[in-house]
C-alpha positions as CSV (number, residue, x, y, z in Angstrom):
1,M,0.0,0.0,0.0
2,P,1.2,3.6,-0.6
3,L,3.7,5.4,1.6
4,L,3.8,9.2,1.3
5,L,6.8,11.0,2.7
6,V,6.3,14.6,3.6
7,A,9.7,16.3,3.7
8,S,11.3,19.7,3.8
9,P,14.9,20.9,3.3
10,K,14.6,23.1,6.5
11,G,12.2,23.5,9.4
12,G,9.5,26.1,9.8
13,V,7.8,25.6,6.5
14,G,4.6,24.0,7.7
15,K,5.5,20.5,6.8
16,T,3.6,19.0,9.8
17,T,0.5,21.1,9.0
18,V,0.5,19.7,5.4
19,S,1.1,16.2,6.7
20,A,-1.9,16.4,9.1
21,G,-4.1,18.1,6.4
22,L,-3.4,15.4,3.8
23,A,-3.9,12.5,6.2
24,D,-7.3,14.0,7.2
25,A,-8.3,14.7,3.6
26,F,-7.5,11.1,2.6
27,A,-9.5,9.8,5.6
28,R,-12.4,12.1,4.5
29,A,-12.2,10.4,1.0
30,G,-12.8,7.0,2.7
31,R,-9.3,5.7,2.9
32,R,-7.7,4.0,5.9
33,V,-4.8,6.3,6.9
34,I,-1.9,6.0,9.3
35,A,-0.3,9.3,10.1
36,L,3.3,8.5,11.3
37,D,5.2,11.3,13.0
38,L,9.0,10.8,12.5
39,D,9.9,14.4,13.5
40,P,11.4,14.6,17.0
41,Q,9.4,17.8,17.6
42,N,6.5,15.4,18.2
43,A,4.0,18.0,16.9
44,L,1.8,16.0,14.6
45,R,-0.2,14.8,17.6
46,L,-1.3,18.4,18.3
47,H,-3.2,18.5,15.0
48,F,-5.3,15.5,16.1
49,G,-6.3,16.5,19.7
50,V,-3.6,14.6,21.7
51,P,-3.0,16.6,24.9
52,V,0.1,18.7,25.0
53,Q,1.3,16.9,28.2
54,D,1.0,13.4,26.6
55,H,4.4,12.5,25.3
56,T,3.8,8.8,24.6
57,G,4.9,7.7,21.2
58,F,6.0,4.9,18.9
59,V,9.3,6.2,17.4
60,V,11.0,6.7,20.7
61,A,10.2,3.1,21.6
62,L,11.9,1.7,18.4
63,P,15.1,0.7,20.1
64,R,13.1,-1.4,22.5
65,G,11.5,-3.3,19.6
66,A,8.0,-2.1,20.5
67,D,5.1,-3.2,18.4
68,W,3.8,-0.2,16.5
69,R,0.2,-1.5,16.7
70,A,0.2,-0.9,20.5
71,F,0.8,2.8,19.9
72,L,-1.9,3.4,17.2
73,R,-4.4,6.2,18.3
74,P,-7.8,6.6,16.7
75,T,-8.7,10.2,16.2
76,E,-11.9,12.1,15.7
77,S,-11.1,12.6,12.0
78,G,-10.7,8.8,11.5
79,V,-7.0,9.0,11.0
80,L,-4.9,6.4,12.9
81,L,-2.1,8.4,14.6
82,L,1.3,7.1,15.5
83,P,3.0,9.9,17.5
84,H,6.7,10.2,17.6
85,G,6.9,10.5,21.4
86,G,8.7,13.0,23.5
87,C,12.5,13.0,23.7
88,D,15.4,15.4,24.3
89,L,18.1,16.4,21.8
90,R,20.5,13.7,22.9
91,S,17.9,10.9,22.6
92,A,16.8,12.2,19.2
93,L,20.4,12.2,17.9
94,D,21.0,8.7,19.3
95,L,17.8,7.4,17.7
96,H,18.8,8.8,14.3
97,A,22.2,7.3,14.7
98,A,20.7,3.9,15.4
99,I,18.5,4.2,12.3
100,G,21.5,5.2,10.3
101,R,23.3,2.0,11.4
102,E,20.3,-0.2,11.1
103,P,17.7,1.2,8.7
104,D,15.5,-1.8,9.2
105,L,14.8,-0.7,12.7
106,L,12.4,1.7,11.1
107,A,11.8,0.2,7.7
108,A,10.6,-3.2,9.1
109,P,7.6,-1.8,11.0
110,V,6.7,0.5,8.1
111,R,6.7,-2.5,5.8
112,Q,4.2,-4.1,8.1
113,M,2.0,-1.1,8.0
114,L,2.1,-1.1,4.2
115,A,1.2,-4.7,4.1
116,E,-2.2,-3.9,5.5
117,S,-4.7,-3.8,2.6
118,G,-6.2,-0.4,1.8
119,T,-3.9,1.6,4.1
120,I,-2.1,4.9,3.1
121,V,0.8,5.8,5.4
122,V,1.5,9.5,5.6
123,A,4.9,10.0,7.2
124,D,6.0,13.4,8.6
125,L,9.8,13.4,8.3
126,P,12.3,15.4,10.2
127,P,13.6,18.5,8.2
128,G,16.6,18.0,5.9
129,A,18.4,14.9,4.7
130,S,18.3,12.3,7.5
131,P,18.7,8.6,8.1
132,V,14.9,8.5,8.4
133,L,14.6,9.7,4.8
134,A,17.3,7.2,3.6
135,A,15.6,4.3,5.4
136,L,12.1,4.9,4.0
137,A,12.8,6.4,0.5
138,P,13.1,2.8,-1.1
139,L,9.6,2.0,0.3
140,A,7.9,5.3,-0.7
141,S,5.5,5.8,-3.5
142,L,6.0,9.6,-3.5
143,V,8.0,12.3,-1.7
144,L,6.2,15.6,-1.2
145,V,8.6,18.5,-0.4
146,V,7.1,21.5,1.3
147,L,8.7,24.9,0.5
148,L,7.9,28.5,1.2
149,P,7.7,31.2,-1.5
150,D,10.8,32.9,-0.3
151,S,14.5,33.4,-1.3
152,A,15.7,30.6,0.9
153,S,13.5,28.1,-0.8
154,T,14.3,29.5,-4.2
155,A,18.0,28.8,-3.6
156,L,17.2,25.2,-3.0
157,L,15.3,24.7,-6.3
158,P,18.3,23.1,-8.2
159,E,18.6,20.5,-5.4
160,I,14.9,19.8,-5.6
161,S,14.4,19.8,-9.3
162,Q,17.4,17.5,-10.0
163,G,16.4,15.1,-7.3
164,R,19.6,15.6,-5.2
165,F,17.5,16.3,-2.1
166,L,17.0,12.5,-1.9
167,G,20.8,11.9,-1.9
168,R,23.3,10.2,-4.2
169,G,25.1,6.9,-4.4
170,T,23.4,3.9,-2.9
171,L,20.0,5.7,-2.4
172,A,19.9,6.8,-6.0
173,A,20.9,3.3,-7.1
174,L,18.0,1.8,-5.1
175,G,15.6,3.9,-7.2
176,A,14.4,7.1,-5.6
177,P,10.7,7.7,-5.5
178,P,9.0,10.4,-7.6
179,L,9.5,13.8,-5.9
180,Y,7.0,16.7,-6.1
181,V,6.7,20.0,-4.4
182,V,3.9,22.1,-2.6
183,L,4.3,25.8,-1.8
184,N,3.0,26.7,1.6
185,Q,1.9,30.0,3.0
186,V,1.5,31.9,-0.3
187,D,0.4,35.4,0.7
188,H,-2.0,36.7,-1.9
189,A,-1.7,40.2,-0.4
190,S,2.0,40.3,-1.0
191,A,3.3,41.0,-4.5
192,L,6.7,39.6,-3.5
193,S,5.1,36.3,-2.3
194,R,3.1,36.0,-5.5
195,R,6.0,36.8,-7.8
196,T,8.2,34.3,-5.9
197,A,5.5,31.6,-6.1
198,E,5.1,32.2,-9.9
199,A,8.9,32.0,-10.4
200,V,9.0,28.7,-8.5
201,A,6.0,27.4,-10.6
202,R,7.9,28.2,-13.8
203,H,11.0,26.5,-12.6
204,L,9.4,23.3,-11.3
205,G,6.7,22.9,-13.9
206,P,4.9,19.6,-13.4
207,R,6.8,18.9,-10.2
208,L,4.8,21.6,-8.4
209,L,1.6,19.9,-7.3
210,G,0.0,22.9,-5.6
211,A,0.2,25.8,-3.3
212,I,-1.6,26.7,-0.1
213,A,-2.7,30.2,0.9
214,R,-1.4,31.9,4.0
215,E,-4.3,32.8,6.3
216,D,-5.2,32.9,9.9
217,S,-7.4,29.8,9.7
218,V,-4.2,27.6,9.7
219,P,-2.8,28.6,13.1
220,E,-6.3,28.8,14.5
221,A,-6.9,25.1,13.5
222,L,-3.7,24.1,15.3
223,A,-4.8,26.1,18.4
224,W,-8.0,24.2,18.4
225,Q,-6.1,20.9,17.7
226,R,-8.2,20.1,14.6
227,P,-7.2,19.4,11.0
228,L,-7.8,22.5,8.8
229,L,-10.5,20.9,6.7
230,R,-12.5,20.3,9.8
231,H,-11.9,23.6,11.5
232,A,-12.4,25.9,8.6
233,P,-13.6,24.0,5.5
234,G,-14.6,27.1,3.7
235,S,-11.3,28.9,4.0
236,A,-9.0,29.4,1.0
237,A,-6.2,27.4,2.6
238,A,-8.6,24.5,3.2
239,R,-9.7,24.6,-0.4
240,D,-6.1,24.6,-1.6
241,L,-5.4,21.6,0.7
242,A,-8.4,19.7,-0.7
243,D,-7.1,20.4,-4.2
244,L,-3.6,19.2,-3.2
245,S,-5.0,15.9,-1.8
246,A,-6.9,15.4,-5.0
247,A,-3.7,15.8,-7.0
248,V,-1.6,13.5,-4.7
249,L,-4.0,10.6,-4.4
250,P,-3.7,9.4,-8.0
251,L,0.1,9.5,-7.7
252,L,0.1,7.1,-4.7
253,Q,0.7,4.0,-6.8
254,P,2.7,0.9,-5.7
255,T,6.4,1.4,-6.1
256,T,6.5,-1.1,-8.9
257,A,4.3,1.2,-11.1
258,P,5.9,3.5,-13.6
259,A,7.0,6.8,-12.2
260,P,4.4,9.5,-12.8
261,A,6.9,12.2,-13.6
262,A,6.2,11.9,-17.3
263,A,2.5,12.4,-16.8
264,A,0.8,15.6,-18.0
265,A,1.5,18.5,-15.8
266,P,-1.2,19.0,-13.1
267,P,-2.7,22.5,-12.6
268,I,-0.8,25.0,-10.4
269,L,-3.1,25.5,-7.5
270,G,-3.6,28.4,-5.1
271,I,-1.5,31.1,-6.8
272,G,-3.6,32.0,-9.8
C-alpha cells in the first residue's frame, strides 16, 4: 500500500501542518490512513487532539523493539495516529544514529503497515536529509517536499528539481521515488510572495503539485487541535489543501508502477 513521505529541506515551512491536512483529507475520502510522526518535535499529535502533556509515542520506543500497533491512536477525524513521542536532543540524535546504522529498525515496522490492505501511510519526516529519509525512500510511492515562497526556498530549487534532495550513491541506485513540491503560505496580499511563487512554478513545472494560501485559519486550527479541513472547511487554505490531496491521491501508486513524472502537468493550485 502507498507510503507518502512529507519532507522539507529546512524547518518552519509548515510540513507537519501539510502532513496532518493530507492525512485528514485522505480519511475524508474514505481511505484508511496511518499518520506517522517521525519528526522529534513530536508536533503531529497536536493537530489531532492529543493533549500537550501526553508524550507517549512509537518512534522513541523503536530501540526497545516495541510493536507499532500498540501505539496506534484513533482520532476524531478517522486518522490512525502514530505519535513520535517526547525526547530530548541527545535521545533524538541517538535514535537517528541507530536508524543510520540499522535502517530496518524503522523500515521493518513501516513495511508491516504497508502490508495492511487499503492503508495509506503519511509520514511526517524530520527536516533536511536524514537517516529516516534514507531508510524509507526505497519504500515510498512519493516524496512531497514543502517549500515557502521565499528566497531561501528558491535557492534550494536546483537540489529539488534535480532530485539531489534524496541523496546520491546507494540511495539513488535503489531507485528514488518520484518527488513533487507544494508551496505553503502563499500570501495573496504580498506582491513579492506571489512573484516568488510564480517563479517557483515556472522553474518546477509539473513537479509543483499545488500551493496553499497563507491565512489565519491555519494557526487557528492548530490552536483548536483540529485538522484544517474540519476547523475551517470554507477557507482558501482548506480549499487549496483539498485540491492538493486530489492531486496527490492518483500518484500514490505501488512502487512497482511506472513513475508518474512523465504524466501531463497538473494545474498549479492556489496562486492564480
